[in-house]
N, C-alpha and C positions, 0 to 999 in steps of 0.2 A: 659246801666249802666255797664254790664260784658265787654262790648265791651272796654269802657274807661278804666277800669282798666286793661285787656288785653293789650290794646295799652300803657299806663306808663309804664308795668311790661315790653314787651317787646321790649321797647325804652329802659328803662335802661339798661338792661343787652344788650343790643347789642352796646349801647353807651360803657359800661364797659369794653364787649371783647372786642371791638376796640383801646380802650385807651391801653389794655394789650398788644395788638397786636402790637403797637407802641412803646411804653415806655420798653418792659422787653429787656432783652440783649440776653435770649436763645432763641436758634431758635425753636426748637420743642414748648416751650411756647407759642411762638408767633402765630407759626402753628396751635397750637392746638385751640388757642384763636379764629383766623381767623375762622376757623372749624364751630365752635361755633356761633359766630355773622352771620355768613352766614345761620346757622340753624334757628336763632332768624328770620332773616329778612324773612326768608320762613313764620315764623308764620304771620306777618302783611298780606301776600297775603291770609291765611288760614281767618283771620278776616274777611277781606273783601269778601270774597266768591269765591275769583278768586283759586281755586284749583288745577287746570292745573297749575297754574304760581307757587304757591307753591309749590308742586313736582317737578317741571322743576327745582328750585332753589336748594332743596335739593339735587336731582339728577344730574345737571350738575355742580353749582360751589362749594357743598361742595363735590363734587366728585373729582374736579379739587385740589380742595386743600387737599383732602387726597393724590392725586396723589405728590403733592409737600411737604407734608410731607415724605412721601417714601422717596423721591427725598435726603429731608433734613436729614433723619436720616441716607442716604448711603455718603452723601458728607461731609456733618460738622461733626466736632470735637465737639459732643454736651457736652464735661466737660468742655468747655471753654467759655466765654463770648463773644461775637463780638464787635470788635473794629472797629471802624469806620474813614476811614479818612475825615476830613472835604475838599470838594472841596471849586470852586470857588463861591462865594455866589452869584453872578451875574448872573454867567451860571446858576444856579439851580434855582434862580429867575424868569430868562427868559425863562427857560424851564417852571416852572410851571406856568407861566403865559398864555406861549401859549398853556398848554396842557389843563387848564381852557378854557380859548377862545374857543379852537377845540369843545370839550365836548358842551360848550354853543351853539356854531354855530352847531353841527351836531343835539342836541336835539330842537332848535327852528327852525331849519327851514323849518320843515315839517305843524309846528304851526303857522307859520309867512305868508307862500307861501298859495295862494287861489288857486294857479292851481293843486297843488299836490291833488288829489281825488283818493280814493282806486278804484280800475277798477271793483273789485265786494265788492259790497255794504253788509253790514250785514244781513245776511238773519234770520228770528223770528223763524224758524223751524228747522234751522242748530245750531250745539250745539257748547259751549263756544272752545271747543279745533278747531272746521274749520273756526270758527270766527277768533280767534287769529292767525292760518295759515296763511287766507286769507290778513289781514290786514299787517301782520307781512312782507309778500313776494309782497306786492304791495304797500303799502304807505310806509313802512319803510323800505325797500328793502336797499337803498344805505345806510344808519346810521349800519343795521345788517351785509353787508359785509364787514363797515369797520371796525367793532368790531371783525370780523374774521380775517381779514387780520391781526388787532392787536393781537390776540389773536395767530396767526401765525409767528410771528416775533418773540412774547415772549419766544413763545416754543423754535424755532431756537435759539435763542440767551442763552437762559438755555442750550440747548444741548453742544451748544460752549464752554459755560462756564465749564461746566463738564467735556468736554472733556480735556481741559487744564489742570484742577485740575487732569487728572488719569494718568499724566504722573508719579507722585510720589504715591506708596502706600499710599493707607488710612489706611488700616487697622496696619499699624505700630504707637504705641505711640511713644512719646519723649524718654521715659524710655527705650524703645526696640532700636529706634534709635542710643542714647548715648550708650548703649550696643555693638550695632555693630559697631561703631566709635571707641569703644575701642580695640575691639577683632581687627579691622584692624591694629590697631596701634601696638600691642601688636603682632602681625604676624611680620609686615614688622619691 
């Protein structure tokens, strides 16, 4: 009974946080809700008795969101709402469909194929952490490496995008920029 109540509570909270992440126009609110959603996801692992995965969820994913939060505070003008350009809907739909198909293939490939077997089967005398490591680096090595490459590409893209915005001083507000422009006109 307790597990069912906890499941529905954390499911509601997780979905609510991710809805806030997607719908808010403030970057810092979205990042805060994203971090909270990741912490609520870790609650599911704790409910299921996978304490190691719950702790990893908090450390890795919530830590990554907090790093993103720090970058957001440094590079975004948090006093303004975000205005997005609407791109070509066919390209967005096509890329989204392609991404969804790739995720399904990556997740389903080890489950469908019978010839993929863990080189080191689970041993009862070993702990949960060792069993997770054995399966992760044998049966699920390719999806694990693909996820690492995708994270690396995202990190490099974030650095490139942040580097382009550093050409202009971020610390100056619009009022200060207008004041500088006025002073330039008066002096010339």
